[in-house]
Backbone as CSV, one residue per row, in Angstrom:
resi,resn,N_x,N_y,N_z,CA_x,CA_y,CA_z,C_x,C_y,C_z
1,MET,0.620,-1.036,0.128,-0.054,0.147,-0.128,0.545,1.223,-0.177
2,HIS,1.948,1.124,0.718,2.676,2.295,0.978,3.386,2.456,-0.346
3,GLU,3.676,1.344,-1.446,4.754,1.739,-2.286,3.269,2.411,-3.136
4,HIS,2.702,2.373,-3.598,1.589,2.171,-4.369,0.902,3.675,-4.183
5,SER,1.236,4.143,-2.740,0.056,5.639,-2.323,1.866,6.507,-2.855
6,SER,2.687,6.296,-2.810,4.202,7.187,-3.239,3.789,7.063,-4.746
7,SER,3.477,6.295,-5.553,3.983,6.010,-7.071,2.349,6.919,-7.087
8,ARG,1.685,6.787,-6.948,0.692,7.610,-7.332,1.075,8.984,-7.017
9,GLY,1.027,9.445,-5.653,1.390,11.187,-5.571,2.733,11.247,-6.670
10,ARG,3.486,11.068,-6.656,4.655,11.376,-7.662,3.666,11.744,-8.951
11,ARG,3.082,10.853,-9.863,1.793,10.743,-10.762,1.422,12.001,-10.551
12,MET,0.398,12.432,-9.769,-0.372,13.671,-9.634,0.873,15.145,-9.122
13,SER,1.986,15.160,-8.738,2.823,16.070,-9.130,3.000,16.745,-9.901
14,GLY,3.175,15.336,-10.697,4.282,15.154,-12.267,2.743,16.480,-12.979
15,ALA,1.660,15.938,-12.939,0.616,16.399,-13.623,0.447,18.180,-13.002
16,GLY,0.492,18.048,-11.546,0.474,19.611,-11.503,0.874,21.073,-11.898
17,THR,2.092,20.052,-11.987,3.480,21.170,-12.597,2.711,21.245,-13.931
18,VAL,2.787,20.267,-14.792,2.383,19.912,-16.175,1.160,21.553,-16.235
19,ALA,0.451,21.061,-15.404,-1.239,22.477,-15.370,-0.946,23.395,-14.704
20,LEU,0.390,23.933,-14.124,0.501,25.087,-13.961,1.106,26.162,-14.752
21,SER,1.917,25.017,-15.560,2.618,25.728,-16.602,1.692,26.216,-17.704
22,LEU,0.637,25.427,-17.703,-0.252,25.720,-18.985,-1.299,26.384,-18.181
23,GLY,-1.231,27.460,-17.394,-1.780,28.338,-17.036,-3.356,27.433,-16.298
24,LEU,-3.326,26.233,-15.805,-4.208,25.978,-15.403,-4.210,25.273,-13.736
25,CYS,-5.050,24.827,-13.258,-4.713,24.802,-11.548,-5.707,23.408,-11.270
26,LEU,-5.050,22.073,-10.652,-5.977,21.384,-10.228,-6.284,21.219,-9.104
27,CYS,-7.934,21.226,-8.925,-8.788,20.885,-7.287,-9.318,19.808,-7.828
28,ALA,-8.935,19.254,-7.226,-10.232,17.856,-6.300,-10.295,16.921,-7.794
29,GLY,-8.690,17.120,-8.217,-8.449,16.459,-9.187,-9.049,16.606,-10.540
30,GLN,-9.393,17.737,-10.606,-9.777,18.156,-12.195,-9.245,19.410,-12.489
31,LEU,-8.978,19.742,-13.430,-7.837,20.503,-13.853,-9.311,21.817,-14.376
32,VAL,-8.609,22.696,-13.694,-9.583,24.178,-13.910,-8.690,25.336,-15.090
33,GLY,-9.174,25.953,-15.663,-8.444,27.431,-16.410,-8.464,28.292,-15.552
34,ALA,-7.127,28.920,-15.829,-6.988,30.172,-14.823,-7.664,31.282,-15.069
35,SER,-7.906,32.476,-14.467,-8.993,33.023,-14.578,-8.345,34.432,-16.235
36,PRO,-9.410,35.199,-16.516,-8.875,36.039,-17.903,-8.124,36.756,-17.831
37,ALA,-8.187,37.193,-16.474,-7.187,38.238,-15.697,-5.806,37.887,-16.124
38,ALA,-5.864,36.844,-14.907,-4.397,36.250,-15.017,-3.748,35.651,-16.520
39,ALA,-4.835,35.179,-16.963,-4.239,34.583,-18.134,-3.846,35.819,-19.487
40,SER,-4.275,37.318,-19.228,-3.858,37.887,-20.561,-3.094,39.049,-19.731
41,ALA,-1.944,39.720,-20.410,-1.066,40.721,-19.777,-1.080,41.791,-20.819
42,THR,-2.175,41.997,-21.681,-2.257,42.624,-22.534,-2.495,44.091,-22.020
43,PRO,-1.883,45.520,-22.113,-2.469,46.104,-21.493,-3.322,47.115,-22.356
44,VAL,-4.100,47.717,-21.895,-5.283,48.478,-22.086,-4.749,50.248,-22.564
45,ALA,-5.326,50.840,-23.632,-5.525,51.795,-23.462,-5.872,52.902,-22.995
46,SER,-5.268,53.446,-22.552,-6.044,54.903,-21.688,-7.194,55.433,-22.361
47,ALA,-8.045,55.859,-21.889,-9.170,56.364,-22.293,-9.082,57.724,-23.116
48,THR,-7.493,58.373,-22.638,-7.421,59.431,-23.180,-7.102,59.735,-24.190
49,THR,-6.136,58.532,-24.201,-5.442,58.340,-26.067,-6.126,58.254,-26.637
50,ALA,-7.174,57.112,-26.545,-8.694,56.981,-27.567,-9.384,57.962,-27.955
51,THR,-9.385,59.422,-26.887,-10.144,60.162,-27.659,-9.664,61.165,-28.191
52,THR,-8.447,61.404,-27.545,-7.354,62.252,-28.982,-7.622,61.845,-30.386
53,ALA,-7.207,60.176,-30.328,-7.298,59.691,-31.348,-7.640,59.722,-32.492
54,ALA,-9.256,59.420,-32.368,-10.906,59.707,-32.403,-11.475,60.877,-32.979
55,ALA,-10.724,62.182,-32.512,-10.921,63.288,-32.391,-11.219,63.755,-33.643
56,ALA,-12.245,64.228,-34.364,-13.166,64.345,-35.938,-11.952,65.945,-36.034
57,LYS,-11.678,66.040,-37.200,-11.442,67.303,-37.249,-12.806,68.365,-37.815
58,VAL,-12.851,69.482,-37.736,-13.912,70.554,-37.597,-13.497,71.297,-38.735
59,THR,-14.945,71.038,-39.693,-15.037,72.309,-40.541,-15.184,73.615,-40.423
60,PRO,-13.802,74.869,-40.680,-14.356,76.367,-40.400,-15.395,76.080,-41.529
61,LYS,-15.716,78.356,-41.075,-17.076,78.919,-41.710,-15.673,79.636,-42.746
62,LEU,-16.015,79.420,-43.966,-15.556,80.268,-45.027,-15.644,81.545,-45.729
63,THR,-15.462,82.678,-45.623,-16.454,83.725,-46.167,-15.521,84.681,-47.285
64,ALA,-16.130,84.913,-48.660,-15.419,85.485,-49.316,-15.930,86.590,-50.291
65,SER,-15.668,87.516,-50.740,-16.223,88.689,-51.585,-15.614,89.365,-52.829
66,VAL,-15.293,89.663,-53.827,-15.185,90.273,-54.752,-15.240,91.553,-54.845
67,ASN,-14.318,92.447,-55.312,-14.525,93.621,-55.483,-15.178,94.491,-56.404
68,THR,-15.705,93.453,-57.501,-16.490,93.418,-58.643,-16.754,92.237,-59.523
69,ARG,-17.731,92.108,-59.613,-18.061,91.103,-61.034,-18.306,91.392,-62.482
70,LYS,-18.009,92.597,-62.447,-17.915,93.037,-63.818,-16.618,93.569,-63.837
71,LEU,-15.617,93.094,-63.884,-13.748,93.524,-64.307,-13.906,94.362,-65.317
72,PRO,-13.191,95.522,-65.448,-12.446,96.114,-66.936,-11.556,95.689,-67.056
73,TRP,-11.303,94.696,-68.327,-9.686,94.241,-69.221,-8.637,95.108,-68.446
74,GLY,-7.848,94.621,-68.039,-6.546,95.118,-67.544,-6.579,95.498,-65.957
75,SER,-7.631,95.478,-65.355,-7.371,95.630,-63.842,-7.544,94.313,-63.180
76,THR,-7.391,94.664,-61.990,-6.875,93.442,-61.063,-8.207,93.354,-60.413
77,LEU,-8.215,91.841,-59.857,-9.603,90.906,-59.336,-9.184,90.983,-57.964
78,LYS,-9.752,91.483,-56.906,-9.510,91.109,-55.632,-10.725,90.514,-54.494
79,VAL,-10.174,89.802,-53.834,-10.968,88.854,-53.307,-10.764,88.741,-51.687
80,THR,-11.587,89.223,-51.197,-11.029,89.212,-49.166,-11.738,88.092,-48.586
81,ALA,-11.332,87.605,-48.452,-11.736,86.098,-47.322,-11.399,86.281,-46.077
82,LYS,-12.126,85.429,-45.189,-12.256,85.186,-43.655,-12.849,84.048,-42.952
83,VAL,-12.032,83.246,-42.360,-12.115,81.994,-42.056,-12.039,82.559,-40.420
84,ILE,-13.284,81.017,-39.987,-13.729,81.260,-38.457,-14.002,79.736,-38.164
85,ASP,-13.277,79.575,-36.806,-13.538,78.406,-36.172,-14.872,78.429,-35.894
86,PRO,-15.815,77.369,-35.679,-17.204,77.385,-35.645,-17.074,76.919,-33.554
87,ARG,-15.935,76.211,-32.965,-15.954,76.264,-31.691,-15.377,76.906,-31.057
88,THR,-14.690,78.125,-31.823,-14.457,79.355,-30.851,-14.466,80.495,-30.679
89,GLY,-15.129,80.481,-32.197,-15.233,81.546,-32.999,-14.653,82.618,-33.188
90,LYS,-13.128,82.036,-33.368,-12.015,83.742,-33.549,-11.190,82.614,-34.705
91,VAL,-10.206,83.465,-35.827,-9.970,83.230,-37.069,-9.345,81.569,-37.046
92,ALA,-9.466,81.397,-37.730,-9.054,79.597,-38.012,-7.380,79.764,-38.371
93,LYS,-6.391,79.664,-38.461,-5.453,80.157,-38.895,-5.158,78.905,-40.495
94,GLY,-4.710,78.929,-41.387,-4.171,78.153,-42.207,-3.444,78.672,-43.452
95,THR,-4.361,78.165,-44.503,-3.702,78.725,-45.849,-4.823,79.434,-47.238
96,VAL,-5.448,80.628,-47.856,-6.217,80.175,-48.658,-6.031,80.664,-49.856
97,ARG,-6.126,79.991,-50.964,-6.392,80.073,-51.767,-7.295,80.754,-53.255
98,LEU,-6.740,81.471,-54.174,-7.896,81.694,-54.963,-7.284,80.968,-56.549
99,GLN,-8.396,80.302,-56.353,-8.733,79.788,-57.553,-9.736,79.593,-58.832
100,ALA,-9.135,79.720,-59.900,-10.213,79.939,-61.249,-10.207,78.285,-62.001
101,TRP,-11.669,77.973,-62.306,-11.841,76.903,-63.049,-11.951,77.018,-64.570
102,ARG,-10.274,76.343,-64.483,-9.802,76.693,-66.252,-9.532,74.943,-66.815
103,THR,-9.570,74.900,-67.881,-9.818,73.440,-68.549,-9.921,72.637,-67.897
104,ASN,-11.484,72.595,-67.095,-12.110,70.933,-66.372,-11.234,70.980,-65.045
105,LYS,-10.646,71.582,-64.612,-9.807,71.897,-63.446,-9.746,73.396,-62.209
106,TRP,-9.756,72.859,-61.311,-9.329,74.499,-60.604,-7.920,74.777,-60.480
107,VAL,-7.242,75.908,-60.791,-5.788,76.305,-61.213,-5.883,78.002,-60.279
108,THR,-4.903,77.337,-59.489,-4.859,78.122,-57.903,-3.997,79.793,-58.705
109,TRP,-4.807,80.901,-58.330,-3.885,82.349,-58.641,-3.470,82.973,-58.125
110,ASP,-3.722,82.604,-56.831,-2.846,83.345,-55.763,-3.269,83.066,-54.055
111,THR,-2.029,83.058,-52.881,-2.138,81.873,-51.827,-1.588,83.117,-50.959
112,GLU,-2.604,82.802,-50.094,-2.391,84.042,-48.672,-2.559,82.700,-47.457
113,THR,-1.264,83.272,-46.331,-1.715,82.789,-45.144,-2.331,83.925,-43.984
114,VAL,-3.739,82.731,-43.245,-4.724,83.793,-42.627,-3.475,83.654,-40.922
115,LYS,-3.316,84.541,-40.478,-2.665,84.681,-39.604,-3.758,85.123,-38.169
116,SER,-4.390,86.844,-39.087,-5.559,87.404,-37.922,-6.131,88.330,-38.961
117,GLY,-7.403,88.437,-38.271,-8.487,88.871,-39.286,-8.647,88.119,-40.807
118,ALA,-8.646,89.177,-42.026,-9.017,88.641,-43.661,-7.863,88.862,-44.324
119,VAL,-8.034,88.500,-45.230,-6.682,88.106,-45.991,-7.277,88.611,-47.358
120,THR,-6.696,89.378,-48.148,-6.999,89.773,-49.454,-6.040,89.121,-50.777
121,LEU,-6.494,88.446,-51.516,-5.890,87.649,-52.709,-6.505,88.856,-54.007
122,ALA,-5.415,88.600,-54.608,-5.378,89.337,-56.103,-4.888,88.645,-57.227
123,ALA,-5.074,88.897,-58.704,-4.935,88.296,-59.780,-5.591,89.183,-61.333
124,ARG,-4.930,89.179,-61.935,-5.312,89.940,-63.385,-5.616,88.604,-64.439
125,PRO,-6.892,88.623,-64.097,-7.438,87.216,-65.441,-7.069,87.897,-66.681
126,ASP,-6.404,88.784,-66.720,-6.298,89.294,-68.426,-4.780,88.122,-68.926
127,LYS,-4.303,88.702,-67.473,-2.780,88.256,-67.714,-2.736,86.322,-67.594
128,LYS,-3.517,86.016,-67.292,-3.925,84.482,-66.765,-4.145,83.818,-68.378
129,GLY,-4.543,84.527,-69.496,-5.029,84.454,-70.358,-6.383,84.190,-70.953
130,VAL,-7.505,84.578,-69.756,-9.179,84.541,-69.906,-9.496,85.834,-70.715
131,GLY,-10.432,84.926,-71.599,-11.027,86.030,-72.436,-11.696,86.974,-72.318
132,SER,-13.307,86.509,-72.449,-13.980,87.136,-71.768,-15.261,87.220,-69.779
133,GLY,-14.517,85.832,-69.558,-14.855,86.078,-68.237,-14.051,84.984,-67.550
134,VAL,-14.743,84.540,-66.420,-13.768,82.846,-65.418,-15.086,83.382,-63.620
135,THR,-14.566,81.237,-64.073,-15.161,81.102,-62.347,-14.229,81.025,-61.232
136,VAL,-14.576,82.440,-60.222,-13.303,81.516,-59.266,-14.193,81.392,-57.604
137,ARG,-13.058,80.743,-56.906,-13.797,80.658,-55.510,-12.407,80.624,-54.919
138,THR,-12.479,80.929,-53.485,-11.557,80.693,-52.677,-11.487,78.819,-51.910
139,LEU,-10.708,78.700,-51.152,-10.283,77.338,-50.979,-9.387,77.724,-49.478
140,PHE,-9.585,76.819,-48.355,-8.868,77.338,-47.425,-8.763,75.973,-46.545
141,THR,-7.148,75.473,-45.946,-6.319,74.133,-45.993,-6.142,74.835,-44.760
142,GLY,-5.767,73.754,-43.567,-4.947,74.189,-42.110,-5.337,72.900,-41.055
143,SER,-3.943,72.582,-40.375,-3.531,72.358,-39.725,-4.757,71.698,-38.065
144,GLY,-5.463,70.055,-38.536,-6.790,69.964,-37.119,-8.135,70.823,-38.270
145,TYR,-8.072,70.839,-39.557,-9.406,71.833,-40.275,-9.642,70.964,-41.736
146,ASN,-11.019,70.966,-41.955,-11.472,69.797,-43.265,-11.254,70.886,-43.736
147,GLN,-10.702,70.863,-45.328,-10.919,71.897,-46.223,-11.970,72.628,-46.110
148,ALA,-12.070,73.811,-46.692,-13.364,74.676,-46.707,-13.386,75.393,-47.987
149,ALA,-14.728,75.493,-48.791,-14.282,76.420,-49.826,-15.422,76.823,-50.082
150,SER,-15.399,78.282,-50.504,-15.970,79.248,-51.016,-17.085,79.129,-51.942
151,GLY,-17.931,79.644,-51.987,-19.388,79.402,-52.983,-18.136,80.212,-54.416
152,LYS,-18.323,79.514,-55.412,-18.370,80.013,-57.052,-18.731,81.356,-57.674
153,VAL,-18.052,82.317,-58.069,-18.837,83.316,-58.306,-17.650,83.563,-59.939
154,LYS,-19.103,83.897,-61.115,-18.432,84.552,-62.074,-18.346,85.913,-62.287
155,ILE,-16.770,85.770,-63.246,-16.278,87.365,-63.160,-16.526,87.499,-64.990
156,THR,-16.998,88.517,-65.472,-17.501,88.680,-66.307,-15.871,90.075,-67.194
157,LEU,-15.365,89.964,-67.602,-14.387,90.769,-68.425,-14.671,91.603,-69.364
158,LYS,-14.639,92.979,-68.702,-15.692,93.816,-70.035,-14.278,94.835,-70.844
159,SER,-14.585,95.277,-71.677,-13.529,95.876,-72.980,-13.538,97.146,-72.558
160,SER,-12.549,97.249,-72.546,-11.847,98.842,-71.838,-11.038,99.230,-72.541
161,GLY,-10.295,100.155,-72.052,-9.301,101.572,-73.052,-7.863,100.706,-72.935
162,ALA,-7.308,99.413,-72.168,-6.002,99.194,-71.750,-6.287,98.030,-72.895
163,LYS,-7.448,97.369,-72.960,-7.682,96.065,-74.047,-7.659,96.450,-75.640
164,VAL,-8.085,97.417,-75.643,-8.072,98.467,-76.998,-6.333,98.833,-77.322
165,LEU,-6.158,99.108,-76.072,-4.191,99.575,-76.541,-3.596,98.609,-76.565
166,ALA,-3.998,97.364,-76.131,-3.004,96.200,-75.981,-2.956,95.377,-77.760
167,GLU,-4.216,95.537,-77.931,-4.314,95.240,-79.085,-4.075,96.006,-80.430
168,ALA,-3.707,97.163,-80.153,-3.169,98.039,-80.990,-1.667,97.798,-81.334
169,LYS,-1.259,97.312,-79.809,0.258,97.110,-80.189,0.858,95.871,-80.335
170,LYS,-0.042,94.877,-80.320,0.109,94.212,-81.104,0.760,93.937,-83.011
171,HIS,0.103,94.807,-83.048,0.529,95.221,-84.739,1.152,96.132,-84.904
172,LYS,2.475,96.452,-84.076,3.289,97.490,-84.268,3.936,97.046,-85.747
173,GLY,4.385,97.370,-86.308,5.624,97.351,-87.307,4.781,96.943,-88.594
174,ALA,3.339,97.049,-88.772,2.964,96.484,-90.101,2.845,97.819,-90.905
175,LEU,2.878,97.444,-91.833,3.347,98.725,-92.824,2.488,99.095,-93.436
176,TYR,2.173,100.204,-93.864,0.755,101.077,-94.376,1.056,100.643,-95.720
177,LYS,-0.830,100.439,-95.805,-1.181,100.297,-97.369,-2.859,100.722,-97.372
178,PHE,-2.619,101.609,-98.565,-3.580,102.430,-98.747,-5.389,101.655,-99.102
179,GLY,-6.398,101.510,-98.195,-7.092,100.193,-98.806,-7.087,100.061,-97.821
180,ALA,-6.228,99.076,-97.037,-5.936,97.614,-96.110,-6.795,98.085,-95.150
181,SER,-7.328,96.925,-94.723,-7.528,96.899,-93.248,-7.354,95.533,-92.314
182,GLY,-6.151,95.181,-92.462,-5.428,93.847,-91.568,-5.854,92.991,-92.373
183,PRO,-5.124,91.743,-91.694,-4.625,91.533,-90.548,-2.950,92.496,-90.575
184,LYS,-2.604,92.117,-91.473,-0.786,92.163,-91.490,-0.533,93.522,-92.286
185,ARG,-1.370,94.146,-93.256,-0.909,95.947,-94.064,-2.771,96.627,-93.027
186,PHE,-2.277,98.003,-93.258,-3.558,98.518,-92.825,-3.223,100.145,-93.276
187,ASP,-3.970,101.190,-93.145,-4.367,102.711,-93.802,-4.968,103.132,-92.721
188,CYS,-5.102,104.328,-92.214,-5.331,104.812,-91.275,-6.538,104.058,-90.641
189,SER,-7.488,104.168,-91.132,-8.859,103.641,-90.677,-9.064,102.560,-90.364
190,GLY,-8.019,101.723,-91.667,-8.424,100.823,-91.344,-7.609,99.697,-89.924
191,PHE,-6.460,100.789,-89.848,-5.902,100.390,-88.554,-7.093,100.197,-87.499
192,THR,-7.438,101.568,-87.028,-8.466,101.916,-85.632,-9.970,100.981,-86.341
193,GLN,-10.812,100.517,-87.272,-11.762,99.516,-87.939,-11.041,98.409,-87.239
194,TYR,-10.152,97.939,-87.433,-9.576,96.826,-87.401,-9.720,96.028,-85.509
195,VAL,-8.881,96.998,-85.196,-8.353,97.262,-83.478,-9.652,96.925,-82.584
196,TYR,-10.651,98.572,-83.140,-11.756,98.434,-82.588,-12.660,97.035,-82.164
197,LYS,-12.457,96.486,-83.438,-13.163,95.350,-83.569,-13.056,93.898,-82.488
198,LYS,-11.948,93.839,-82.923,-10.777,93.135,-82.301,-11.102,93.009,-80.825
199,ALA,-10.968,94.149,-80.369,-10.367,94.497,-78.751,-11.944,94.749,-77.932
200,ALA,-12.770,95.329,-78.767,-14.179,96.141,-77.761,-15.865,95.295,-78.971
201,GLY,-15.293,94.602,-79.815,-16.677,94.593,-80.626,-17.128,95.608,-81.432
202,LYS,-16.576,96.496,-81.603,-16.912,97.402,-82.091,-17.081,97.884,-83.691
203,LYS,-18.256,98.156,-84.336,-17.770,98.063,-85.734,-18.125,99.563,-86.138
204,LEU,-17.239,99.913,-87.061,-16.197,101.306,-87.317,-16.349,101.333,-88.622
205,PRO,-17.211,102.487,-89.609,-16.419,102.436,-91.325,-14.755,102.918,-91.481
206,HIS,-14.847,102.405,-92.674,-13.738,102.179,-92.841,-13.442,103.617,-93.581
207,LYS,-13.434,104.934,-93.061,-13.146,106.212,-93.539,-12.921,107.246,-92.735
208,ALA,-11.623,107.950,-92.124,-11.723,108.962,-91.146,-13.013,109.842,-90.237
209,ASN,-12.861,110.272,-91.524,-14.554,111.417,-91.617,-15.655,110.470,-90.975
210,LEU,-15.771,109.390,-91.666,-17.108,108.755,-91.044,-16.525,108.741,-89.571
211,GLN,-15.685,107.816,-88.739,-14.954,107.603,-87.424,-15.469,108.194,-86.392
212,GLN,-15.413,109.539,-87.428,-15.554,111.004,-85.762,-17.149,111.038,-85.346
213,LYS,-18.205,110.226,-86.190,-18.884,110.257,-85.597,-19.765,109.060,-84.948
214,TYR,-18.632,108.263,-84.310,-19.174,107.182,-83.411,-18.309,107.131,-82.330
215,GLY,-18.677,106.312,-81.325,-18.554,106.558,-80.172,-19.080,108.080,-79.058
216,LYS,-18.357,108.164,-78.014,-19.124,109.454,-77.379,-17.916,110.877,-77.030
217,SER,-18.618,111.442,-77.460,-17.137,113.227,-77.354,-16.617,113.300,-76.275
218,VAL,-15.406,113.168,-76.329,-14.624,113.546,-75.236,-14.034,114.529,-75.123
219,SER,-13.719,115.612,-74.189,-12.780,117.145,-74.203,-11.559,116.683,-74.297
220,LYS,-10.368,117.336,-74.913,-9.086,116.654,-75.153,-8.028,116.575,-73.606
221,SER,-9.198,117.068,-72.776,-8.415,117.321,-71.645,-8.450,115.903,-70.515
222,LYS,-9.584,115.624,-71.322,-9.996,114.016,-70.571,-9.766,112.603,-71.292
223,LYS,-9.198,113.056,-71.916,-8.851,111.775,-72.900,-8.138,110.991,-72.125
224,GLN,-8.134,109.648,-72.595,-7.575,108.118,-72.042,-6.794,107.561,-72.990
225,VAL,-6.183,106.915,-72.168,-5.870,104.984,-73.087,-6.800,104.649,-73.537
226,GLY,-6.531,104.059,-75.091,-7.831,103.724,-76.176,-8.755,104.286,-76.363
227,ASP,-8.619,105.526,-76.078,-9.919,106.675,-76.800,-9.481,106.899,-78.712
228,LEU,-10.589,107.136,-79.487,-10.406,107.516,-80.509,-9.509,108.884,-81.131
229,ILE,-8.822,109.336,-81.711,-8.286,110.350,-82.144,-8.139,110.768,-83.684
230,VAL,-9.138,111.839,-83.840,-9.562,111.651,-85.026,-9.175,113.530,-85.745
231,PHE,-8.089,113.414,-86.129,-7.415,114.600,-86.631,-8.673,115.160,-88.071
232,ARG,-8.476,116.862,-87.904,-9.423,117.034,-89.171,-8.886,118.263,-89.759
233,SER,-9.498,118.435,-91.179,-8.886,119.427,-91.903,-9.797,120.363,-91.880
234,GLY,-9.755,121.196,-90.735,-11.629,121.870,-90.523,-12.293,121.301,-89.901
235,SER,-13.581,120.787,-90.456,-13.989,119.626,-89.791,-14.216,118.166,-90.624
236,TYR,-13.419,118.643,-91.112,-13.376,117.056,-92.049,-12.788,116.217,-91.565
237,GLY,-12.483,114.960,-90.846,-11.675,114.049,-90.729,-10.714,113.650,-91.756
238,SER,-9.265,113.872,-91.267,-8.421,113.159,-92.153,-7.592,112.264,-91.782
239,HIS,-6.977,112.089,-90.088,-6.487,111.087,-90.573,-7.230,110.453,-88.555
240,VAL,-6.494,108.902,-88.040,-7.073,108.474,-87.091,-6.040,107.812,-86.430
241,GLY,-5.977,107.861,-85.156,-5.078,106.755,-84.154,-5.822,106.677,-82.814
242,ILE,-5.472,105.863,-82.289,-5.401,105.844,-80.335,-4.960,105.821,-79.255
243,TYR,-5.443,106.547,-78.736,-4.647,107.014,-77.393,-3.904,106.390,-76.698
244,ALA,-2.355,106.288,-76.873,-1.887,105.544,-76.265,-1.271,106.241,-74.498
245,GLY,-1.689,107.566,-74.636,-1.058,108.500,-73.293,0.262,109.032,-73.503
246,GLY,0.140,110.014,-72.293,1.145,110.673,-72.498,1.399,111.545,-73.685
247,GLY,0.412,111.806,-74.466,0.580,113.074,-75.742,1.019,112.037,-76.981
248,TYR,0.582,110.200,-76.981,1.060,109.880,-78.020,0.309,109.012,-78.476
249,MET,0.421,108.150,-79.599,-1.004,107.515,-79.815,-0.612,105.997,-80.823
250,TYR,-1.387,105.266,-81.058,-0.484,104.347,-82.083,-1.686,104.402,-83.649
251,ASP,-0.697,104.387,-84.771,-1.864,105.048,-85.713,-1.026,104.080,-86.992
252,SER,-1.069,104.460,-88.259,-0.964,103.936,-89.390,-0.641,104.909,-90.229
253,PRO,0.545,105.718,-89.962,0.607,107.341,-90.763,0.209,107.706,-92.106
254,HIS,0.722,106.732,-93.189,1.289,106.870,-94.822,2.250,106.149,-94.763
255,THR,1.971,106.475,-96.739,2.478,105.234,-97.098,4.153,105.428,-97.192
256,GLY,4.997,104.158,-97.126,6.275,103.531,-96.326,6.626,103.766,-95.143
257,ALA,5.448,104.101,-94.046,5.628,104.024,-92.611,5.104,102.851,-92.123
258,ARG,5.544,102.558,-90.604,4.494,101.399,-90.335,4.060,101.660,-88.971
259,VAL,2.575,100.941,-88.556,2.600,101.008,-87.748,3.192,101.785,-86.620
260,GLY,2.874,102.078,-85.481,3.499,101.900,-84.805,3.278,103.236,-83.280
261,LYS,4.214,103.789,-82.612,3.522,104.423,-81.278,4.278,106.170,-81.878
262,HIS,3.805,106.830,-81.889,3.924,108.372,-82.635,3.220,110.065,-81.941
263,LYS,4.079,110.821,-81.428,3.677,111.610,-81.326,2.465,112.458,-81.559
264,ILE,1.260,112.527,-80.676,0.511,113.230,-81.468,0.228,114.631,-82.055
265,TYR,0.169,115.110,-83.665,0.689,116.594,-84.162,-0.467,116.974,-84.149
266,GLY,0.410,118.494,-84.116,-1.339,119.324,-83.860,-2.594,119.754,-83.232
267,SER,-3.677,120.573,-82.951,-4.530,120.438,-81.876,-5.718,120.708,-82.741
268,ASN,-5.936,120.392,-83.957,-6.860,120.241,-84.439,-7.191,118.673,-84.660
269,TYR,-7.971,118.101,-83.301,-8.471,116.736,-83.711,-9.632,116.602,-82.291
270,VAL,-9.768,115.834,-82.842,-12.047,115.345,-81.506,-11.522,114.136,-80.524
271,VAL,-11.747,114.405,-79.762,-11.947,112.767,-78.908,-13.277,111.981,-78.787
272,ARG,-12.875,110.593,-79.516,-14.732,109.718,-79.040,-13.847,108.589,-78.566
273,ARG,-15.022,108.474,-77.056,-14.490,107.554,-76.695,-15.709,105.978,-76.975
274,MET,-14.992,104.860,-77.107,-15.473,104.233,-77.599,-15.715,102.588,-76.842
275,VAL,-15.129,102.598,-75.871,-15.274,102.094,-74.603,-15.338,102.792,-73.075
276,ALA,-15.917,102.072,-72.383,-16.065,102.543,-71.075,-14.550,102.825,-70.171
C-alpha cells in the first residue's frame, strides 16, 4: 500500500506541474482554467489616448467677397476672405487660395496665409489668358481642419481702353497700305477699324471722316488710353489713331511708314470714347 500511494503521489505531482505551466490549476482531481485576468497580460489603451486619436476635424466657416463681378479688362480682381473656427468663434489659421476654373480643373492664382483677421487675394485675369469671363472660388486648408471652399462666382471681363491699346500694340511694325484693313497691312482708318472690332466688338466704317461720328465725345483734357483720336482739316476727318497716353498715339501714318507709337501732332482733333 505504501509503495502504491507514493507512486500515485509522484504522478499527481507531475501532472500538477504541467497544469500550472499551462495556466491551469488542479482542484479535486480536475483541471480548471485560470481566470482571464491572470491569463492576459495585454495592456489596455487609456481613455484619454483613445479619445484624442478619434477626435474629428472641424470644418471652418469660410466667407469670401469680390471687389466686382464685372471687371474692366486690364484691372485687378481682388477677393477678401475670412475663416472662422466654429468652436471658438476666432480666426482659423491656415492657407487660403484664390482659384479659377480652367480646362476642367481648379487652378490656383494667388495664395495667402491666414494669421489674424481677413486676407486679400489678387490676380489679373487678362494676364492669365482669360478672355471674356471666368469662374473663381477660394479654398482654405489648415492643420486640424477639414478643407473648406467658398461659393463659386462668375467674373465677366469688360472691354476697356487698356484692352484696345493692347490690341493696337500687337500690330506694331505693320506696313501702311492704302485701303487695307488688316490683319497684316493697314491704312489709318483700316487700322482703327480692325483694332476696335477685335478688342471691343465695335464696328467702325473704313473712313476717318465717318469714324468721328462714332462713340462718345470727350474733351481733349479728359482723353484716356484707348480713345479714338480723329484729326481734322477744318471739320473734315482726315486721319485717325488710338490714344496711348502721355501725348502719344498708335496709328498707321502714311505710305512707306509702319504702325507704331507716334507723337500727337497739331491741335485740331476730336476725341471719341469707344469703350467705357
